[in-house]
N, C-alpha and C positions, 0 to 999 in steps of 0.2 A: 465433565468432559473426558471421554477415552479416546487415546490415540489408535489410529489402526496401523498407520505407518507415518513415522517421522524422522525427518532427516533435517539436521540444520546444525547451527553454531550457537552454543551458550555463553554468555558473558555480559560484561555491561561495564561500560558502552560499546556497542557495536556499529556506531553510525558509519565508520569509514573501513569496516572489514571488507576484504576483497573475496573472503570464501564463498559466499553467495555467488558471486559473478563466475568464480571458477568452475563451483559445483554446478550451477544451473545450466551453464553453456555447454560444459562437457557432457551433461546428461542429454541435452537436445543432439548433440554431434554422434552420440553414442546409441540413441535409442533406449536410455534407461527411463523407465516409468516412474519418476520420482519427482519431488519438488523440495528444494531445500530452503530452509528459513531461518531468520534471525529470532533468536529467542533471548531478548534483553530482560532478564528476570532480576527483580529485586531480592535480596537476602531472605527477606522473610516468606517469599514465595519458592524458594528453592526446594524445600522437600516435597511440596505438593507435586512441583514441576516433575521432579524425578520419580515420584510414584506413578503419575500420568505414564511417563515413558515406559517405565517397567511394566506397565499393563499392555503395551502396544504389541501388536503382533509382530512387527519387525521394525527395525530403525538404527539411526546412529546420529553422534553427535561430535562435533569439534569442539573442545572446552579450551576456553581462553579466560583471561583476567575477569574476575577475582575467583574462579570458581575451580581451578586446576587441583586444589587441595580439598576444597569444601564439599566437593562431589563424593569423597572417598566413603563415608557412612553409607551410601545408598549404592556401592558397587558390590556384587556378588564375587566377582572374580578378577584377578588383576595378572597382567603379565609380569615377567621378572623385573624390568626397568621400572615400571610403576610401583612394583612392591617395594623395590630398593630405595625409590626415590620419594615415595609417599607423594606422588604426581601424576594426574591424569590428563591427557589431552585429547584423546579419542575413545569415544565410548560405542559400544556395539549392543543392541538390544535384541536379544534372541528368546522367543518363547517365555517371556516374564523374567527372564534374567538379564543383568547388566552386565558387560564385562569391559574393564577398563584397561587401556594400554596408554604406553607413553613413547612416542615417535619424535619427540622435540629434539633430543640429543643426536638420534640417527640421522634426523632430516637436516640439522646444522652440520654435522659430520660431512655426510656425503655431499652436500653443496660446496662445502670449503674444498676438500678434495677434488672434485670437479672443477670447480673455478679457477683454483691455482694449480692444478695438475700435480697435485702431491699424492704419493703412494701411502704416506703415514706420516705421524706425529712424532716419531721417536726422538728423544734427546732434546726436545725444545722446552724454551722456557715461556710460560703462559700464564697471562693475567686475566683472571674472570672476575669481572665488575657486576656485583649484585649476588645474592644468593637466594633467588626466589625460585619458583617452579621451573622456568626453563634453564636456568643457571644449574640446578641440581642434576637435569637431564644431561646437560652438556658436560658437567663435571663427571658423571657416571660413565660416559663414552670415552674420556679423555684417560681414564683409568688404564684402559687397555693396553696403553703404548708404553714401551721402554723407555726408562730414564727420563720420563718427562718430568719437568718441575712446574708446579702449580701454584700460584699465589693467588688468593682470592681476597678480593677487597669489598667491604660491604658497610653499609650505614650502621649496622649494630654488629660490631665485631664479635663480641660475647655471645650471640646468637649462633653465629658460624661455628666459633670454637667449641661450641657444647654440641655441635652437630659432627665435626670433622675431626679425626683422630689418625692421621697418616703421615708418615715421616717424610713424604715428598711433597708436603702441602703446608704453606705458610697463610696465615690470616693476616691482612693488613688494613690500617685505618685509611680512609681516602687521602689523607694527608700524606702519609708513607708511600702510598701506590703512587702518588704525582711525582715523588722525587726519584723514582726508580723505573719510570716508563722506557727508558733507553735500552734496558736489560731484556725486554721481552721479544721473543719471536712472533709472538701471536697474542693480541689483545681483544678479548671478546666482551661487548657490552651488552648485557642482559636485561638492564631495568627499563621501566617506562619512561625514563627521564629523557625528553627530546621527542618524544612522540607528539603529533598533532593532538591539540592546537598550541601545545608549549614547546615550539620547534626552536627556541633559543637557548634552552635550557641543557646543560650538559652535567654528566655525573662526576666529572673530574676534569682537570686541566691537564692536556697533554703536553709536557714542557718540551721533550725530545724524545726522539724514536730510534731505535735501531735501523742501521740501512737494510732496506728490502722486507721491513716489518710488515706484517698483515694485520690490520684492524677490522674486526667484524662487529657489526651492531646489529642485533635480531630485530630491531624496528624497521618496518618497509612504509611507513606513513608519517613522515616525509621520506621520499626515496632516499635522500641524503641528509641525515641529522647534521645538526651543528657539530657534533663529536666526530662524525664521518670527514666533514668538511676540514677541520681542524687538522686530523689526521693525514687527510691527503696534502693539504698544503705543506705538510713536514715531511712529504716524501713517501708516505706508506702506499701499499695495496690495500684497497679497502672493498668490503663487501657488506652489502644491506642484507635485510631479511627476507628479500622477495624469494629467492631460491629456496631456502627452508619453508616458506609459506606454501609455494607450489608443491614441493615434494610431500609435505603433510597433507595436503588435499589429495594427491595422486594417490598414496598411501592409503587413505581412508576409502576412496572409491574401489579400489583393489580389494580392501577387505569386506565392505559393505556388499558390493555387486558381483563379486569375482570375476571383475573385468579389468585387464590390464590396458587401460586407455593411454592413448597416445601423449607422452610426458612433454613432447615439444609444442604441440598444441596448446596444452594448458598454460605452458609458459608464455605462448604468444598472446594469450588474452591478457596477461597483465601488461602489455604493450599497446594494447587498443586506447 
């Protein structure tokens, strides 16, 4: 099978992904002649799928768990963020070439600044929970701010320590992080823990929070994870992953079709 034109989301599982809704409805509203599909590919089928994509005349993919790093061997060119993080979340297929981009961190940061009317994160103390594909992208964006202090907590501490060598970054176990949640201005939850259908699960327990702290979870299904609910009960300002999702899809459409579609219209689709 050879694709002529292919647009879609690559991942597994994809049952509850909202990207197809956002993309296809936006195509209709803006007269974009394309169809956005789900590609729920198994590991042993990834190579064949990527080769088919490369042979297409044109196309694009949003890449999600578990393929953000696994697609790298099939990419011909990487943007700076994808190169520095080793993570790809958007692919563009052009004339037999695959170009990989990473907008996870940019989308998260833009959403945070917009939602809480912030101009920057200078001087803030930040806890990053997890160090997978999304976390690496967010970490890369955080490094632009002056005097920011970043703590990273992960299930496998040594894995992070072997990756990070920065004077303003500490790596903590989950147990260590739980005892220090009161010190952080922003806590960012980037793991799949708490995602549907395991909605009662939490990566760690929040014991106490700083006054006016922001707690962000990149998960958007459920809308409010158990982790965010606990944070809200402790007085935090909270943010889920919906804004990040919409911004990523908006960016993908602009790149693939050279159309600057209405962001608010896309945002409204998530409320239907």
